[in-house]
N, C-alpha and C positions, 0 to 999 in steps of 0.2 A: 263890480261892487261899488256902491255909492260911498264916497268918503267925505269927511268934513274938512273944512279949511284948515290949513296948518296952524293958524293962530288960535284954533279952538280944539286942541288935541284932547281926546278923551281916553288916553291910555293911562291906566293906573297899575300899580304893581300887584296888588292882591286884594281880596275881598275885605271890606271894613266890617269885621265881625261884630264889634260893639254896636255900630250903627244898625247893622242888620237885626241884631237881637232887640234893640230898642224899637225899631220899626215893626217887627213882628209882634212884640209885646203890646204895642199900642193897638194894633189891629185885633189882637186876641182879647182886648178889653170887651169887645163885642161878645165873646164867649163867656166872660165873667157875668155880663148883664143877662145873657142867655140863661145861665144857671141861676142867678139871683132872682130874676123875674119869675121863673117857673116854680121856685121853691118858697118864695117869700109869703105866699098865700097860706102855707101850711099852718102857721101860727094864728091865722085870723079866721079860719073857717067857722069855728063854733061861735065866735063873736058876731060874725056877719049873719049867721043864721038867726041868732037871737035879736040882733039890731033890726033886721028887716022882716022878722017873722016869716022867713023863707022856708019853703018845703025842701025836703032832701033832693028832689028833682032839680029845683032851681039852684040849689047850692052846687049840685053836680055840674050843671050847665055853667055856673060861674067859674068853677075850677077848670073845666075842659074848654071853655071858650078861648083861653089863651093858646091851647094846643091847636085848635082849628084856625085861629088867627095866624099862628106860626106856619101852618101849612100854606095859607094864602101868601104870607110874606115871603116864604121860600120860593114859591112859584113865580112871583113877580120880581124877585131880586135879580135874576139873570138879565132880563130885558133892561131893567134900570141900570145895572152895572155896565152893560154893553153900550147903552146910549149916553149915560151921564158920567160914567167912570166909577171906579171902585170907591174913591174917596167920598164923592157925593152920596153914594149909596149908604156909606157908613154914617154920614151926617144926618141923612133922612132917618135912619134907624135910631140914632141918638135922640133926635127930636121926638120920635114916637115913644121911646123909653121914658123921656122926661114928662111928656104930657100924660102918659098912662100912669106914671107913679103919682103925679099930682092929683089927677082925676080919681084914681082908685081910692084915695084917702078922703075925698069929699063927695061921695055919691049921695044922691037924694033918695035913691031906691035901688033895688037889686038889678033892674034892667040897665040903668046907666052905669052901674058898676061893671056889669057884663060887657058893655061897650068899651069902657076904659081898659079892661083886662084883654079884650080882643085886640084893641089897638096896640097894646104892649106886645101881644103875641105876634102881630105883624112885624114889629121891630125885631123880635127874637128870630123870626123866620129869615128876615133879610140878613141879620148879623150871622146866622148859622151858615149862610151861603158865602157871604162876602169875605169873612175872615180866612177860611181855608183857601179860597181862590187867590186872594191877595197875597197871603204868606207864600203860597207855592210859586207865585209869579215873581216875587222879589228875592227869594232865598236861593243861594247856590245849591247845586245838586247834592253835594256832600253833606249839607246841613238841613236839607229840606224836610227830612223825616222828623228830626228833633224839633225844628221850629214849627212844623205843622202840628206836632203833638201839643204845642202850647194852647191850641184851641180847646182840646179836651181838659187840659190842666186848668185853664181859666174857667171852664164850665163847672168842674167839680169844686174848685175854690169858691166860685160864685154861689153854688148850692150851700156849701158849708158856711159862708159868710152870712147868707140869708137866714139860716137856722140860728146862728149865733145872735144876729140882730133881733130876731123874733124873741129869743130866749131872754136877752138882757132888757129889751124894751118891756116885755111882760113882767120881768122881775122888778123893774123900776116902777111898774104900775101896781105893785102889790101881788104879783104872781098871776095876774089875769089880763088877757087881751082886752077885756071890757073895762078895765080900770083906767083912771085918768093918769096921763103921763106928763107931758110938758104943755104949759100954757092952757091947761084945761081940756085938751083934746085926748080922746081915748087912745089906748096903746095900739089897737089894731090899725088906726089911721097912720100912726107914726111908722108902723111896720112897712107900709107901702111908700111913705115919704122918704124912708131911709135909702130908697133906690135913686133919688134925685141926684145926690152928689156924684156917684159913679157914672150916671147917665150923662151929666154935663161934662165930666172928665173925658168920657169917650168921645164926645163931640169935639172938644178942644184938641185931644190927641190926634183925631182924624185930620184936623186942619194943619197939623204940624208935620205930617209924614208925606212923602212924595207919592204921586200917582204911579200905578203899575206901569213899568216900561213896556210890557206887552200890549196893554191897552193903548198907550201912547203911539206905538208903532202902528197899531190897527187903525188909528185915527189920522195917520200920516204925519205925526209930530215926532219925527225921528230925532231931531236935535234935542228936544226935551228928554226923550227916552235915553239918549246917549249920556246926558248929564246925570240922570238917575243911575244908570248902570255904572258910570265911572265912580260915583260916590259910594255905591253899595258893593258892586261885584268886582270892579277893576278889570284888569286883563285887556285884551284887544277889543275895545268897545265897538269899533267900526265893524269888525267881523261878527260880533254878537248881534248888532242891530240888523245886519244883512241876513243872518240866520233866522232871526225872528220874522223879518219881512217875508222871507220865503215861505213861511208856514201860515202867514196871515194875508188873505186877499183883501186889500184895502178898498177895492171897488165893491166888495160883497159885504154888506152890513149883516151882522149876526141876526138870525131869526130862528124861530122854532123849527122850521122845516129842515134846518141843518142837522138835526139829530135824528132825522128819518132816513131810512135806507131807500134804495131805488124801488123796492117793492111796496113802500108805504109804511112799513112798520118801523119801530125804533131800532137804532143801530145796536149791534150786540154789546158794545162797550157801555151804552146807556143802560141796558138791561142788567149788566154786571153791577153798575153803580147803584141801581135800584135794589138789586138783590142784597148788596152789602147793607144798605139802609134798613131794609125790612128785617133781615136776620139780626142786625144789631138790637132791634127792639123786641123781636119775637122770642129772644132768649130770656125775656122777662126781667131785665135789670131794673126797670122802674118799679116793678112790684116790690122788690127788696126795699126800695127807698120810700115808696108811697104807702105800703101796707105792712112794713116790717114789724110793727107792734104786735100784730096777731101772732107772728112766728115766735117772737121773744116771750110773749105771755104764755104761749103753749109750752115753751121750754121751762117755764116756772118763774120768770122774772115779773116784778111788779110793773105797773104802768110807768112810774117814774124812771125805773131802771131801764125799761124798754126804750124810752126817749133818749137816755144817755147812750145806750148801745147804738142807736141810730146815728148819733153824732160821731161815735167812735168809728162806725162803718164808713162815714163820710171821710174821716181822716185816712182810713185804710185805702179808700179810693184815690185820695190825693197822692199818697205814698207810692202806690202801684203805678200811677200815671208817670211819676218821676222815673220809675224803672223803665217804662216804655220809652221815655224821652232819651234815656242814656243808652238804650240798646237798639232802637229802630234803625239807625244808620249803620250799625255794626253788624247785626244779624239779618236785617232786612224785614220787609213787611210780611211776606208770606209765612216764614217760619213762626213769627210771633202770633199771627192769626191762627195758624194750625195748632200751636201749643194751647192757645186760649180756648179754641173750640173743643179740643180733647178734654181739657181741665173742666170746662163748664159742663160738658156732657156727663162726666163722672160725678161732679158735685151736685148738679141738679138731679141726677138719677138717685143719689143718696137721699136728697130731700124728698123726692117723690116717694121713695121706699119708706122712709121714716114716717112721713105724715099719712101715707096711704094705709099704714098699719097701726096708726095711733088710735088710742081710745078717745071717745068723744065725751066731753064734760056735759052732763045733762042740764046743768044750770045755765051754761053760756053757749053751748053748741059748738065750742071750739075744740080742736084736737088737743090732746094732752099727752106729752111725752115725759117719761120718767126714766131715771137711771141713765144707762149708757146711751140710749136712743136720743135723749135730750142733748147730751154732750156732742154726739155725732152730728146732729142737726145743726147745732151752734157752730161747730167747726166747718161743716160743709158750706153753710151760708157765707161765712167769712172768706173761705177759700174760693168760693164762686166769685165774690167781689174782687178778690185778688186776680184771678184768671181773666175776668172781664176788664179790670182796670189796666192791666199791662198789655192788653191785646185789642179786643174789639172796641173798647171805649175810644182810645186815641187813634188807633191805626186806621179805622174806617174814615175818620176825618182827614187823615193824611192822604189816603188813597183817593178820596173824592176830590181833593184839591189837585191831584197830579195825573190821574189816569186819562183824563180827557184832553184832546189836543186844543191848541190855542183858539181855533175857530169856534168850537162848541163848548168850551169849558164853563162859562158862566151859565149858559142855558141848560146844559146837561146837569150841572151841579144843583141848579135851582130845582129841577124836576126830582132829582134823587133826594134832596133834602126835604122837599115837600112830601114825598112818599114816606120819608122817615117820620115826619110829624104825624101823618095819618096813621102809620103803624103804631106809634106811641099812643095815640088816642084810642085805637082799637084795643091794645093790650091793657091800658089803664081802665077802660070802661067795662071790659069783659071780665076782669078778675073778680069783682064782687059777686056777679051771678054765678061764675064758675065755682067760687068758694061756697056759695049758698046751696047750689043744687048738686054739685059733684064732689066737693071737698077739696082741701088744700093739696092732697096727694095727686089728684087728677090734674089740677092746675100746673103743678110743677112737672107732671108727666108730659104735658104739652110743650112746656119750655125745654124739657130734656130732648124731645123729638126735634125741635128747632135747632138746638145746639148740635145734635148729631148730623142734621142736614148741613149745617155750616161747615162741618169737616169736609164733606164731599164737594161743597161749593168752592172752598179754598183750593182743594187739590186739583179740581178740573177747570176752574174758571179764572183764578187769580194768577196773574203774571207778576214776577218780581220787578219793582221799579227803582230799587235802591241804586243811587249813583247816576241815574239817567237824567239827561236834560229834558225839559218839558217839550222841546222841539223834536225829541225822539219818540214822543208818545203817539 
């Protein structure tokens, strides 16, 4: 074992929990911007369409361009992280977030708006890969699940913060995104500019946290890695550096072919990561947040109350994420995923049953629920969010950060995250035609099938990783 000179001892007593939490929280700011950036456009859609006289197709492209950009960002994040380091990748993402926020508020037309949104999407994709990978690499095994869950917590808080910003900015402009807010600029422009402060904060925070010790060892910078490990994890740092070195071939630079098997296909563990990403989206969670007003109006709520319920649902999502954070390292990843899968199957099945048998309002074409069926649908939708929020929401990000070995982690995670964004795009864009041609009951029926499939996926393909070091993966 290679050891360090006696005058540079890197033996510390125990992990520095407060430092670890601060470092993980700084990295998770990328998740906050991930959620903020994808949700902030919600309050500006109508104003954008009127300002640029854009067709519904162009507005749809403007909204979805961020998702496609995210898929690209996630795909290139792995190579960037392996060549330039995790910290530089965070800084690149922060710059993209900042430029996108500024540019989205000053577009000359719909096409350059789409460009700025796509640029921000690339930043979202990079952040969605780097945060879970970095947190997994700096956290001790006994805390990795809870700290990894910070990514999902940051995402849902970011979504909630964006909705609140949109609401208060519109309120300050007379209740309309088209009204003037500060300095004569319309409210919808300020909605996008509100992302600038957290984007800059993310970049500053990235400059203040240490590089991943596993990346440093892979680059042959063992002394720097030992310093980071001593400040964060403690214990016998020399032994830890040697353990990491044994799992990382420093003569072999990470490349895409590392995730291929000898037969030429993807490694089984990469397929599992992709399966987690696809099923997380195919259970339809984003339909609840993107199109929930249809559901709540069908139950009998007004448009205003429907928006309020959507905000409340966001709060529920945050609370349930805290439940996952407090239990993931106690009960493990697999039990929580299994519980979530069963709960989502039951609640989505109830929604499919209720809306599949609902009467259709001839004036609006929307399903109408009355009496107990409306109450059951309302409860089922909220319970669905609870089951997702305490399981598949945060736990997928935890597993994606830890199931891959050191050599392939960044590359495999980038592919899995890229597939997740494509799956998000598919679900989000197919829901309106599903609703139009087959009805809300059929749409929820498809999501129910995906939730049922996830039960078998967890049982047969997911192995418990609670308490295991990354070098054991």
